[in-house]
Every structure is written in C-alpha cells, then in structure tokens.
Backbone as XML, in Angstrom:
<?xml version="1.0"?>
<chain id="A" units="angstrom">
  <residue number="1" name="MET">
    <atom name="N" x="0.811" y="-1.193" z="0.000"/>
    <atom name="CA" x="0.000" y="0.000" z="0.000"/>
    <atom name="C" x="0.857" y="1.261" z="0.000"/>
  </residue>
  <residue number="2" name="LEU">
    <atom name="N" x="1.981" y="1.216" z="0.699"/>
    <atom name="CA" x="2.837" y="2.390" z="0.726"/>
    <atom name="C" x="3.401" y="2.718" z="-0.647"/>
  </residue>
  <residue number="3" name="GLY">
    <atom name="N" x="3.477" y="1.735" z="-1.528"/>
    <atom name="CA" x="3.968" y="1.954" z="-2.880"/>
    <atom name="C" x="3.113" y="2.933" z="-3.668"/>
  </residue>
  <residue number="4" name="LEU">
    <atom name="N" x="1.839" y="3.051" z="-3.319"/>
    <atom name="CA" x="0.963" y="3.989" z="-4.012"/>
    <atom name="C" x="1.383" y="5.436" z="-3.782"/>
  </residue>
  <residue number="5" name="PHE">
    <atom name="N" x="2.016" y="5.690" z="-2.643"/>
    <atom name="CA" x="2.404" y="7.046" z="-2.299"/>
    <atom name="C" x="3.875" y="7.317" z="-2.576"/>
  </residue>
  <residue number="6" name="LYS">
    <atom name="N" x="4.544" y="6.345" z="-3.140"/>
    <atom name="CA" x="5.960" y="6.464" z="-3.432"/>
    <atom name="C" x="6.179" y="7.514" z="-4.515"/>
  </residue>
  <residue number="7" name="ARG">
    <atom name="N" x="7.107" y="8.394" z="-4.273"/>
    <atom name="CA" x="7.414" y="9.454" z="-5.238"/>
    <atom name="C" x="8.232" y="8.874" z="-6.379"/>
  </residue>
  <residue number="8" name="ASN">
    <atom name="N" x="7.913" y="9.301" z="-7.591"/>
    <atom name="CA" x="8.663" y="8.867" z="-8.758"/>
    <atom name="C" x="10.022" y="9.553" z="-8.743"/>
  </residue>
  <residue number="9" name="SER">
    <atom name="N" x="11.082" y="8.763" z="-8.691"/>
    <atom name="CA" x="12.424" y="9.339" z="-8.682"/>
    <atom name="C" x="13.084" y="9.199" z="-10.045"/>
  </residue>
  <residue number="10" name="GLY">
    <atom name="N" x="12.268" y="8.925" z="-11.074"/>
    <atom name="CA" x="12.789" y="8.758" z="-12.424"/>
    <atom name="C" x="13.060" y="10.081" z="-13.103"/>
  </residue>
  <residue number="11" name="LYS">
    <atom name="N" x="13.304" y="10.004" z="-14.396"/>
    <atom name="CA" x="13.635" y="11.180" z="-15.190"/>
    <atom name="C" x="12.389" y="12.026" z="-15.446"/>
  </residue>
  <residue number="12" name="SER">
    <atom name="N" x="12.614" y="13.334" z="-15.521"/>
    <atom name="CA" x="11.507" y="14.264" z="-15.693"/>
    <atom name="C" x="11.988" y="15.509" z="-16.427"/>
  </residue>
  <residue number="13" name="ILE">
    <atom name="N" x="11.076" y="16.113" z="-17.188"/>
    <atom name="CA" x="11.332" y="17.393" z="-17.840"/>
    <atom name="C" x="10.053" y="18.213" z="-17.704"/>
  </residue>
  <residue number="14" name="HIS">
    <atom name="N" x="10.180" y="19.503" z="-17.502"/>
    <atom name="CA" x="8.978" y="20.328" z="-17.399"/>
    <atom name="C" x="8.411" y="20.548" z="-18.789"/>
  </residue>
  <residue number="15" name="VAL">
    <atom name="N" x="7.100" y="20.561" z="-18.876"/>
    <atom name="CA" x="6.406" y="20.685" z="-20.159"/>
    <atom name="C" x="6.849" y="21.912" z="-20.951"/>
  </residue>
  <residue number="16" name="ASN">
    <atom name="N" x="7.189" y="22.985" z="-20.282"/>
    <atom name="CA" x="7.582" y="24.195" z="-20.999"/>
    <atom name="C" x="9.040" y="24.176" z="-21.450"/>
  </residue>
  <residue number="17" name="ASP">
    <atom name="N" x="9.715" y="23.052" z="-21.227"/>
    <atom name="CA" x="11.087" y="22.894" z="-21.704"/>
    <atom name="C" x="11.188" y="21.929" z="-22.880"/>
  </residue>
  <residue number="18" name="ILE">
    <atom name="N" x="10.050" y="21.539" z="-23.471"/>
    <atom name="CA" x="10.110" y="20.535" z="-24.545"/>
    <atom name="C" x="9.916" y="21.094" z="-25.954"/>
  </residue>
  <residue number="19" name="ASP">
    <atom name="N" x="9.623" y="22.372" z="-26.102"/>
    <atom name="CA" x="9.363" y="22.918" z="-27.440"/>
    <atom name="C" x="10.468" y="22.573" z="-28.445"/>
  </residue>
  <residue number="20" name="GLU">
    <atom name="N" x="11.710" y="22.718" z="-28.044"/>
    <atom name="CA" x="12.826" y="22.463" z="-28.963"/>
    <atom name="C" x="12.989" y="20.977" z="-29.268"/>
  </residue>
  <residue number="21" name="LEU">
    <atom name="N" x="12.397" y="20.118" z="-28.452"/>
    <atom name="CA" x="12.515" y="18.671" z="-28.656"/>
    <atom name="C" x="11.413" y="18.111" z="-29.540"/>
  </residue>
  <residue number="22" name="ILE">
    <atom name="N" x="10.309" y="18.841" z="-29.657"/>
    <atom name="CA" x="9.145" y="18.342" z="-30.399"/>
    <atom name="C" x="9.534" y="18.069" z="-31.852"/>
  </residue>
  <residue number="23" name="GLY">
    <atom name="N" x="9.150" y="16.897" z="-32.307"/>
    <atom name="CA" x="9.517" y="16.440" z="-33.635"/>
    <atom name="C" x="10.720" y="15.516" z="-33.611"/>
  </residue>
  <residue number="24" name="ASN">
    <atom name="N" x="11.443" y="15.532" z="-32.497"/>
    <atom name="CA" x="12.624" y="14.678" z="-32.343"/>
    <atom name="C" x="12.479" y="13.670" z="-31.214"/>
  </residue>
  <residue number="25" name="ILE">
    <atom name="N" x="11.317" y="13.646" z="-30.575"/>
    <atom name="CA" x="11.076" y="12.723" z="-29.458"/>
    <atom name="C" x="9.782" y="11.961" z="-29.698"/>
  </residue>
  <residue number="26" name="GLU">
    <atom name="N" x="9.652" y="10.848" z="-28.999"/>
    <atom name="CA" x="8.400" y="10.085" z="-28.990"/>
    <atom name="C" x="7.579" y="10.619" z="-27.825"/>
  </residue>
  <residue number="27" name="LEU">
    <atom name="N" x="6.596" y="11.438" z="-28.122"/>
    <atom name="CA" x="5.751" y="12.068" z="-27.110"/>
    <atom name="C" x="4.416" y="11.334" z="-27.064"/>
  </residue>
  <residue number="28" name="LEU">
    <atom name="N" x="4.107" y="10.765" z="-25.906"/>
    <atom name="CA" x="2.870" y="10.007" z="-25.729"/>
    <atom name="C" x="1.964" y="10.728" z="-24.748"/>
  </residue>
  <residue number="29" name="ASP">
    <atom name="N" x="0.771" y="11.053" z="-25.196"/>
    <atom name="CA" x="-0.255" y="11.664" z="-24.350"/>
    <atom name="C" x="-1.099" y="10.513" z="-23.814"/>
  </residue>
  <residue number="30" name="ILE">
    <atom name="N" x="-1.024" y="10.263" z="-22.514"/>
    <atom name="CA" x="-1.681" y="9.091" z="-21.935"/>
    <atom name="C" x="-3.065" y="9.397" z="-21.361"/>
  </residue>
  <residue number="31" name="ARG">
    <atom name="N" x="-3.611" y="10.553" z="-21.715"/>
    <atom name="CA" x="-4.968" y="10.881" z="-21.274"/>
    <atom name="C" x="-5.981" y="10.076" z="-22.079"/>
  </residue>
  <residue number="32" name="GLU">
    <atom name="N" x="-7.205" y="10.115" z="-21.642"/>
    <atom name="CA" x="-8.292" y="9.440" z="-22.348"/>
    <atom name="C" x="-8.552" y="10.159" z="-23.678"/>
  </residue>
  <residue number="33" name="PRO">
    <atom name="N" x="-9.099" y="9.453" z="-24.676"/>
    <atom name="CA" x="-9.330" y="10.071" z="-25.983"/>
    <atom name="C" x="-10.132" y="11.371" z="-25.929"/>
  </residue>
  <residue number="34" name="PHE">
    <atom name="N" x="-11.161" y="11.447" z="-25.082"/>
    <atom name="CA" x="-11.950" y="12.683" z="-25.015"/>
    <atom name="C" x="-11.116" y="13.850" z="-24.502"/>
  </residue>
  <residue number="35" name="GLU">
    <atom name="N" x="-10.132" y="13.584" z="-23.654"/>
    <atom name="CA" x="-9.236" y="14.643" z="-23.175"/>
    <atom name="C" x="-8.272" y="15.055" z="-24.284"/>
  </residue>
  <residue number="36" name="PHE">
    <atom name="N" x="-7.744" y="14.068" z="-24.975"/>
    <atom name="CA" x="-6.781" y="14.309" z="-26.053"/>
    <atom name="C" x="-7.390" y="15.161" z="-27.164"/>
  </residue>
  <residue number="37" name="THR">
    <atom name="N" x="-8.636" y="14.877" z="-27.523"/>
    <atom name="CA" x="-9.268" y="15.630" z="-28.619"/>
    <atom name="C" x="-9.557" y="17.083" z="-28.238"/>
  </residue>
  <residue number="38" name="SER">
    <atom name="N" x="-9.517" y="17.395" z="-26.952"/>
    <atom name="CA" x="-9.726" y="18.785" z="-26.547"/>
    <atom name="C" x="-8.447" y="19.611" z="-26.693"/>
  </residue>
  <residue number="39" name="GLY">
    <atom name="N" x="-7.344" y="18.966" z="-27.072"/>
    <atom name="CA" x="-6.086" y="19.670" z="-27.304"/>
    <atom name="C" x="-4.923" y="18.988" z="-26.634"/>
  </residue>
  <residue number="40" name="SER">
    <atom name="N" x="-3.805" y="18.987" z="-27.328"/>
    <atom name="CA" x="-2.588" y="18.375" z="-26.810"/>
    <atom name="C" x="-1.399" y="19.168" z="-27.337"/>
  </residue>
  <residue number="41" name="ILE">
    <atom name="N" x="-0.273" y="18.506" z="-27.451"/>
    <atom name="CA" x="0.939" y="19.118" z="-27.987"/>
    <atom name="C" x="1.251" y="18.439" z="-29.312"/>
  </residue>
  <residue number="42" name="LYS">
    <atom name="N" x="1.650" y="19.211" z="-30.302"/>
    <atom name="CA" x="1.925" y="18.678" z="-31.638"/>
    <atom name="C" x="2.833" y="17.463" z="-31.570"/>
  </residue>
  <residue number="43" name="THR">
    <atom name="N" x="2.562" y="16.519" z="-32.409"/>
    <atom name="CA" x="3.253" y="15.229" z="-32.594"/>
    <atom name="C" x="2.939" y="14.204" z="-31.508"/>
  </residue>
  <residue number="44" name="ALA">
    <atom name="N" x="2.196" y="14.584" z="-30.469"/>
    <atom name="CA" x="1.859" y="13.623" z="-29.411"/>
    <atom name="C" x="0.928" y="12.550" z="-29.959"/>
  </residue>
  <residue number="45" name="LYS">
    <atom name="N" x="1.190" y="11.310" z="-29.572"/>
    <atom name="CA" x="0.327" y="10.190" z="-29.928"/>
    <atom name="C" x="-0.494" y="9.839" z="-28.695"/>
  </residue>
  <residue number="46" name="ASN">
    <atom name="N" x="-1.766" y="9.585" z="-28.892"/>
    <atom name="CA" x="-2.644" y="9.254" z="-27.774"/>
    <atom name="C" x="-2.697" y="7.750" z="-27.534"/>
  </residue>
  <residue number="47" name="ILE">
    <atom name="N" x="-2.198" y="7.349" z="-26.369"/>
    <atom name="CA" x="-2.325" y="5.974" z="-25.885"/>
    <atom name="C" x="-2.817" y="6.087" z="-24.443"/>
  </residue>
  <residue number="48" name="PRO">
    <atom name="N" x="-4.091" y="5.832" z="-24.183"/>
    <atom name="CA" x="-4.607" y="5.976" z="-22.825"/>
    <atom name="C" x="-3.801" y="5.155" z="-21.813"/>
  </residue>
  <residue number="49" name="MET">
    <atom name="N" x="-3.646" y="5.703" z="-20.630"/>
    <atom name="CA" x="-2.834" y="5.095" z="-19.580"/>
    <atom name="C" x="-3.209" y="3.638" z="-19.321"/>
  </residue>
  <residue number="50" name="GLY">
    <atom name="N" x="-4.489" y="3.335" z="-19.240"/>
    <atom name="CA" x="-4.919" y="1.961" z="-18.977"/>
    <atom name="C" x="-4.434" y="1.001" z="-20.040"/>
  </residue>
  <residue number="51" name="ASN">
    <atom name="N" x="-4.546" y="1.407" z="-21.295"/>
    <atom name="CA" x="-4.068" y="0.572" z="-22.403"/>
    <atom name="C" x="-2.561" y="0.381" z="-22.328"/>
  </residue>
  <residue number="52" name="LEU">
    <atom name="N" x="-1.854" y="1.478" z="-22.095"/>
    <atom name="CA" x="-0.400" y="1.440" z="-22.057"/>
    <atom name="C" x="0.107" y="0.534" z="-20.935"/>
  </residue>
  <residue number="53" name="LEU">
    <atom name="N" x="-0.483" y="0.659" z="-19.761"/>
    <atom name="CA" x="-0.003" y="-0.128" z="-18.618"/>
    <atom name="C" x="-0.419" y="-1.592" z="-18.695"/>
  </residue>
  <residue number="54" name="SER">
    <atom name="N" x="-1.538" y="-1.881" z="-19.350"/>
    <atom name="CA" x="-1.979" y="-3.275" z="-19.429"/>
    <atom name="C" x="-1.218" y="-4.052" z="-20.501"/>
  </residue>
  <residue number="55" name="SER">
    <atom name="N" x="-0.698" y="-3.366" z="-21.517"/>
    <atom name="CA" x="0.031" y="-4.044" z="-22.607"/>
    <atom name="C" x="1.197" y="-3.188" z="-23.091"/>
  </residue>
  <residue number="56" name="PRO">
    <atom name="N" x="2.155" y="-2.863" z="-22.226"/>
    <atom name="CA" x="3.223" y="-1.953" z="-22.647"/>
    <atom name="C" x="4.036" y="-2.454" z="-23.838"/>
  </residue>
  <residue number="57" name="ASP">
    <atom name="N" x="4.228" y="-3.763" z="-23.944"/>
    <atom name="CA" x="5.023" y="-4.303" z="-25.055"/>
    <atom name="C" x="4.331" y="-4.111" z="-26.404"/>
  </residue>
  <residue number="58" name="GLN">
    <atom name="N" x="3.044" y="-3.860" z="-26.382"/>
    <atom name="CA" x="2.298" y="-3.602" z="-27.619"/>
    <atom name="C" x="2.599" y="-2.199" z="-28.163"/>
  </residue>
  <residue number="59" name="TYR">
    <atom name="N" x="3.005" y="-1.288" z="-27.270"/>
    <atom name="CA" x="3.183" y="0.107" z="-27.647"/>
    <atom name="C" x="4.629" y="0.619" z="-27.568"/>
  </residue>
  <residue number="60" name="LEU">
    <atom name="N" x="5.435" y="0.007" z="-26.720"/>
    <atom name="CA" x="6.772" y="0.533" z="-26.443"/>
    <atom name="C" x="7.864" y="-0.483" z="-26.752"/>
  </residue>
  <residue number="61" name="LEU">
    <atom name="N" x="9.022" y="0.043" z="-27.121"/>
    <atom name="CA" x="10.227" y="-0.767" z="-27.281"/>
    <atom name="C" x="11.180" y="-0.403" z="-26.140"/>
  </residue>
  <residue number="62" name="LYS">
    <atom name="N" x="11.888" y="-1.369" z="-25.631"/>
    <atom name="CA" x="12.771" y="-1.085" z="-24.494"/>
    <atom name="C" x="14.045" y="-0.348" z="-24.890"/>
  </residue>
  <residue number="63" name="ASP">
    <atom name="N" x="14.347" y="-0.263" z="-26.177"/>
    <atom name="CA" x="15.550" y="0.445" z="-26.601"/>
    <atom name="C" x="15.264" y="1.863" z="-27.112"/>
  </residue>
  <residue number="64" name="LYS">
    <atom name="N" x="14.053" y="2.359" z="-26.884"/>
    <atom name="CA" x="13.681" y="3.721" z="-27.264"/>
    <atom name="C" x="13.307" y="4.516" z="-26.024"/>
  </residue>
  <residue number="65" name="THR">
    <atom name="N" x="13.408" y="5.818" z="-26.130"/>
    <atom name="CA" x="13.013" y="6.721" z="-25.042"/>
    <atom name="C" x="11.666" y="7.337" z="-25.379"/>
  </residue>
  <residue number="66" name="TYR">
    <atom name="N" x="10.786" y="7.374" z="-24.391"/>
    <atom name="CA" x="9.447" y="7.924" z="-24.556"/>
    <atom name="C" x="9.197" y="9.005" z="-23.508"/>
  </residue>
  <residue number="67" name="TYR">
    <atom name="N" x="8.538" y="10.077" z="-23.924"/>
    <atom name="CA" x="8.143" y="11.167" z="-23.039"/>
    <atom name="C" x="6.652" y="11.022" z="-22.805"/>
  </residue>
  <residue number="68" name="LEU">
    <atom name="N" x="6.248" y="10.878" z="-21.538"/>
    <atom name="CA" x="4.840" y="10.663" z="-21.203"/>
    <atom name="C" x="4.217" y="11.940" z="-20.668"/>
  </residue>
  <residue number="69" name="LEU">
    <atom name="N" x="3.045" y="12.260" z="-21.206"/>
    <atom name="CA" x="2.346" y="13.506" z="-20.932"/>
    <atom name="C" x="0.908" y="13.205" z="-20.519"/>
  </residue>
  <residue number="70" name="CYS">
    <atom name="N" x="0.392" y="13.951" z="-19.554"/>
    <atom name="CA" x="-1.030" y="13.856" z="-19.195"/>
    <atom name="C" x="-1.544" y="15.273" z="-18.935"/>
  </residue>
  <residue number="71" name="HIS">
    <atom name="N" x="-2.586" y="15.406" z="-18.148"/>
    <atom name="CA" x="-3.158" y="16.733" z="-17.907"/>
    <atom name="C" x="-2.295" y="17.575" z="-16.972"/>
  </residue>
  <residue number="72" name="THR">
    <atom name="N" x="-1.870" y="17.009" z="-15.847"/>
    <atom name="CA" x="-1.080" y="17.778" z="-14.870"/>
    <atom name="C" x="0.291" y="17.183" z="-14.569"/>
  </residue>
  <residue number="73" name="GLY">
    <atom name="N" x="0.542" y="15.985" z="-15.032"/>
    <atom name="CA" x="1.804" y="15.312" z="-14.741"/>
    <atom name="C" x="1.678" y="14.222" z="-13.695"/>
  </residue>
  <residue number="74" name="ALA">
    <atom name="N" x="0.519" y="14.106" z="-13.056"/>
    <atom name="CA" x="0.344" y="13.089" z="-12.008"/>
    <atom name="C" x="0.234" y="11.683" z="-12.601"/>
  </residue>
  <residue number="75" name="ARG">
    <atom name="N" x="-0.637" y="11.508" z="-13.582"/>
    <atom name="CA" x="-0.789" y="10.183" z="-14.205"/>
    <atom name="C" x="0.486" y="9.770" z="-14.918"/>
  </residue>
  <residue number="76" name="SER">
    <atom name="N" x="1.116" y="10.717" z="-15.615"/>
    <atom name="CA" x="2.336" y="10.366" z="-16.338"/>
    <atom name="C" x="3.462" y="10.009" z="-15.377"/>
  </residue>
  <residue number="77" name="SER">
    <atom name="N" x="3.501" y="10.636" z="-14.210"/>
    <atom name="CA" x="4.501" y="10.286" z="-13.202"/>
    <atom name="C" x="4.301" y="8.857" z="-12.719"/>
  </residue>
  <residue number="78" name="THR">
    <atom name="N" x="3.060" y="8.503" z="-12.440"/>
    <atom name="CA" x="2.746" y="7.133" z="-12.014"/>
    <atom name="C" x="3.092" y="6.135" z="-13.107"/>
  </residue>
  <residue number="79" name="ALA">
    <atom name="N" x="2.696" y="6.441" z="-14.336"/>
    <atom name="CA" x="2.985" y="5.543" z="-15.457"/>
    <atom name="C" x="4.491" y="5.389" z="-15.658"/>
  </residue>
  <residue number="80" name="CYS">
    <atom name="N" x="5.237" y="6.462" z="-15.526"/>
    <atom name="CA" x="6.694" y="6.390" z="-15.674"/>
    <atom name="C" x="7.313" y="5.501" z="-14.604"/>
  </residue>
  <residue number="81" name="ARG">
    <atom name="N" x="6.830" y="5.600" z="-13.388"/>
    <atom name="CA" x="7.363" y="4.756" z="-12.314"/>
    <atom name="C" x="7.113" y="3.289" z="-12.629"/>
  </residue>
  <residue number="82" name="ILE">
    <atom name="N" x="5.893" y="2.964" z="-13.028"/>
    <atom name="CA" x="5.522" y="1.573" z="-13.317"/>
    <atom name="C" x="6.305" y="1.045" z="-14.521"/>
  </residue>
  <residue number="83" name="LEU">
    <atom name="N" x="6.337" y="1.810" z="-15.601"/>
    <atom name="CA" x="7.023" y="1.375" z="-16.814"/>
    <atom name="C" x="8.538" y="1.335" z="-16.631"/>
  </residue>
  <residue number="84" name="GLY">
    <atom name="N" x="9.063" y="2.298" z="-15.887"/>
    <atom name="CA" x="10.499" y="2.300" z="-15.589"/>
    <atom name="C" x="10.912" y="1.054" z="-14.827"/>
  </residue>
  <residue number="85" name="ASN">
    <atom name="N" x="10.063" y="0.621" z="-13.899"/>
    <atom name="CA" x="10.338" y="-0.607" z="-13.141"/>
    <atom name="C" x="10.280" y="-1.850" z="-14.021"/>
  </residue>
  <residue number="86" name="GLN">
    <atom name="N" x="9.653" y="-1.738" z="-15.186"/>
    <atom name="CA" x="9.570" y="-2.850" z="-16.134"/>
    <atom name="C" x="10.676" y="-2.778" z="-17.189"/>
  </residue>
  <residue number="87" name="GLY">
    <atom name="N" x="11.561" y="-1.804" z="-17.071"/>
    <atom name="CA" x="12.697" y="-1.716" z="-17.976"/>
    <atom name="C" x="12.539" y="-0.782" z="-19.158"/>
  </residue>
  <residue number="88" name="PHE">
    <atom name="N" x="11.462" y="0.001" z="-19.194"/>
    <atom name="CA" x="11.260" y="0.946" z="-20.287"/>
    <atom name="C" x="11.933" y="2.280" z="-19.960"/>
  </residue>
  <residue number="89" name="ASP">
    <atom name="N" x="12.435" y="2.955" z="-20.981"/>
    <atom name="CA" x="13.085" y="4.253" z="-20.817"/>
    <atom name="C" x="12.034" y="5.339" z="-21.025"/>
  </residue>
  <residue number="90" name="VAL">
    <atom name="N" x="11.511" y="5.850" z="-19.933"/>
    <atom name="CA" x="10.425" y="6.822" z="-19.978"/>
    <atom name="C" x="10.788" y="8.071" z="-19.188"/>
  </residue>
  <residue number="91" name="ILE">
    <atom name="N" x="10.322" y="9.193" z="-19.691"/>
    <atom name="CA" x="10.568" y="10.487" z="-19.057"/>
    <atom name="C" x="9.219" y="11.154" z="-18.813"/>
  </residue>
  <residue number="92" name="ASN">
    <atom name="N" x="8.991" y="11.570" z="-17.584"/>
    <atom name="CA" x="7.748" y="12.254" z="-17.232"/>
    <atom name="C" x="7.797" y="13.701" z="-17.711"/>
  </residue>
  <residue number="93" name="VAL">
    <atom name="N" x="6.728" y="14.142" z="-18.378"/>
    <atom name="CA" x="6.597" y="15.537" z="-18.780"/>
    <atom name="C" x="5.788" y="16.226" z="-17.671"/>
  </residue>
  <residue number="94" name="ALA">
    <atom name="N" x="6.525" y="16.795" z="-16.720"/>
    <atom name="CA" x="5.927" y="17.398" z="-15.528"/>
    <atom name="C" x="5.130" y="18.649" z="-15.884"/>
  </residue>
  <residue number="95" name="GLY">
    <atom name="N" x="4.039" y="18.839" z="-15.190"/>
    <atom name="CA" x="3.168" y="19.991" z="-15.419"/>
    <atom name="C" x="2.022" y="19.676" z="-16.353"/>
  </residue>
  <residue number="96" name="GLY">
    <atom name="N" x="2.282" y="18.810" z="-17.327"/>
    <atom name="CA" x="1.241" y="18.354" z="-18.240"/>
    <atom name="C" x="0.712" y="19.420" z="-19.180"/>
  </residue>
  <residue number="97" name="VAL">
    <atom name="N" x="-0.284" y="19.020" z="-19.953"/>
    <atom name="CA" x="-0.902" y="19.907" z="-20.945"/>
    <atom name="C" x="-1.452" y="21.164" z="-20.279"/>
  </residue>
  <residue number="98" name="TRP">
    <atom name="N" x="-1.995" y="21.017" z="-19.088"/>
    <atom name="CA" x="-2.593" y="22.136" z="-18.360"/>
    <atom name="C" x="-1.601" y="23.284" z="-18.172"/>
  </residue>
  <residue number="99" name="ALA">
    <atom name="N" x="-0.332" y="22.973" z="-17.889"/>
    <atom name="CA" x="0.672" y="24.002" z="-17.607"/>
    <atom name="C" x="1.418" y="24.478" z="-18.852"/>
  </residue>
  <residue number="100" name="TYR">
    <atom name="N" x="1.147" y="23.870" z="-19.989"/>
    <atom name="CA" x="1.911" y="24.180" z="-21.192"/>
    <atom name="C" x="1.606" y="25.579" z="-21.708"/>
  </residue>
  <residue number="101" name="SER">
    <atom name="N" x="2.659" y="26.357" z="-21.922"/>
    <atom name="CA" x="2.478" y="27.715" z="-22.458"/>
    <atom name="C" x="3.321" y="27.936" z="-23.704"/>
  </residue>
  <residue number="102" name="GLY">
    <atom name="N" x="3.809" y="26.863" z="-24.297"/>
    <atom name="CA" x="4.645" y="26.966" z="-25.488"/>
    <atom name="C" x="3.844" y="27.198" z="-26.754"/>
  </residue>
  <residue number="103" name="THR">
    <atom name="N" x="4.525" y="27.056" z="-27.877"/>
    <atom name="CA" x="3.936" y="27.371" z="-29.180"/>
    <atom name="C" x="3.514" y="26.142" z="-29.964"/>
  </residue>
  <residue number="104" name="GLN">
    <atom name="N" x="3.639" y="24.957" z="-29.403"/>
    <atom name="CA" x="3.382" y="23.727" z="-30.138"/>
    <atom name="C" x="2.064" y="23.058" z="-29.765"/>
  </residue>
  <residue number="105" name="ARG">
    <atom name="N" x="1.118" y="23.807" z="-29.267"/>
    <atom name="CA" x="-0.193" y="23.246" z="-28.919"/>
    <atom name="C" x="-0.997" y="22.993" z="-30.188"/>
  </residue>
  <residue number="106" name="ASN">
    <atom name="N" x="-1.767" y="21.913" z="-30.164"/>
    <atom name="CA" x="-2.659" y="21.662" z="-31.311"/>
    <atom name="C" x="-4.081" y="21.562" z="-30.851"/>
  </residue>
</chain>
C-alpha cells in the first residue's frame, strides 16, 4: 500500500522545456481520448494510460526513449514509475498539458 504514495524518482522534464525537442522525441499523451481531442501538444500520440499499462510491449520498445504527458503530470509520473520498473526508458513531462504555455499546442 505504501507503494501507491511512493514518489517517482525517475527522469523528468517540465512541459515548458520541450518545445525544442518536439519532432525529435516520442511524445505520448496518456490521457483518455476525449481529453486528447480537446487539445494536446503537436506530434503527441494518444495511448490511454490503462491501455499502455496493461500491454506496454504492444506500444513501447525497451531500446527507445518515450516522453509521457497527461493533464497535470500526475498520471504520467505514475505511469513512468511503473514502466520504468519494467525496464522501459520513460521520461515524465511534468506539469502536463494544463501548464503548457509553449507554441506547439494543437
């Protein structure tokens, strides 16, 4: 039970620091489809968190790096912790779509 409150000590980047990386990274928006269609960041692919965590090998390769994005960074932090423990190279996009003030919104 204490694992639920465990802080993610993995890699992280703030959402407003990714503009220069867009187009050169695998950006995954793990929100639900209805959230994704209300707006995201350019080039982001929508894979809902439940789908991603239930079948990560269907979506991810262990030799690639993925940036995970959600609304505020909470879900992506949890997903990064879980996937990182399974050997995937994932980076949490802290702050999420909600905090994004860059120029790459779609």
